[in-house]
C-alpha positions in Angstrom: 111.3 130.6 90.4 110.5 126.9 91.3 111.1 125.3 94.6 113.4 122.2 94.4 111.5 118.9 93.9 110.7 117.0 97.0 110.4 120.1 99.1 107.8 119.3 101.7 104.8 121.6 101.5 106.0 123.4 98.3 103.8 124.5 95.6 105.4 125.3 92.2 104.0 127.3 89.5 104.6 129.5 86.4 103.1 131.9 84.1 102.3 131.3 80.5 101.6 133.7 77.7 98.1 133.8 76.5 98.1 131.8 73.3 95.9 134.1 71.1 92.9 133.5 69.0 94.3 130.7 66.8 94.0 128.3 69.7 90.8 126.2 69.9 87.9 127.7 71.6 88.2 125.2 74.6 91.3 127.1 75.9 89.4 130.2 76.6 88.1 128.6 79.8 91.6 128.8 81.3 91.2 131.0 84.3 94.8 131.9 85.3 96.2 128.6 86.2 96.7 125.1 85.0 97.0 122.1 87.1 99.9 119.7 86.5 100.1 116.0 87.1 103.5 114.4 87.6 103.7 111.2 85.6 106.4 108.5 85.2 106.0 108.2 81.4 104.4 111.2 79.6 104.3 109.3 76.4 102.3 106.4 77.9 99.9 108.8 79.7 99.3 110.9 76.5 98.2 107.7 74.6 95.7 106.8 77.5 94.4 110.4 77.4 93.8 110.1 73.6 92.3 106.7 73.9 89.8 107.9 76.5 88.4 110.9 74.7 90.9 113.6 75.8 93.1 115.7 73.5 96.7 116.7 73.4 97.0 120.4 72.9 100.7 120.7 73.2 102.7 117.5 72.8 105.6 116.5 74.9 108.4 119.2 75.1 111.7 119.3 76.8 112.2 121.8 79.7 116.1 121.8 80.6 116.7 120.7 84.2 113.0 120.2 84.8 112.0 117.3 82.6 109.2 117.2 80.1 105.7 119.0 79.9 102.7 118.5 77.8 99.2 120.3 77.8 96.0 118.3 77.4 92.3 118.8 77.4 90.0 116.4 79.3 86.6 115.3 77.9 84.8 118.3 79.3 87.4 120.7 77.7 89.4 121.5 80.9 93.1 122.1 80.2 95.6 120.3 82.4 99.3 119.7 82.3 101.6 116.6 82.5 105.0 116.7 83.8 107.6 114.0 83.7 110.2 115.2 86.0 113.9 114.6 85.1 115.3 111.9 87.1 
């Protein structure tokens, strides 16, 4: 269950199913949680990530009533997420 956006002091989260052995070796470093960064334009940030040596693991996907999500790897192989909240 997620807390409504803009709730002071709230920390939201979720669970994801392990992706299995067909995912790149880098994702094995995921240790139970993924940090998400809220962005205004997920497409713009995704392009900047690629231009700076990062990788998009799961392209932008719509999540009804939430917005858009994407999963990425930084240049050291750490997975993180992007969220473009629904406005």
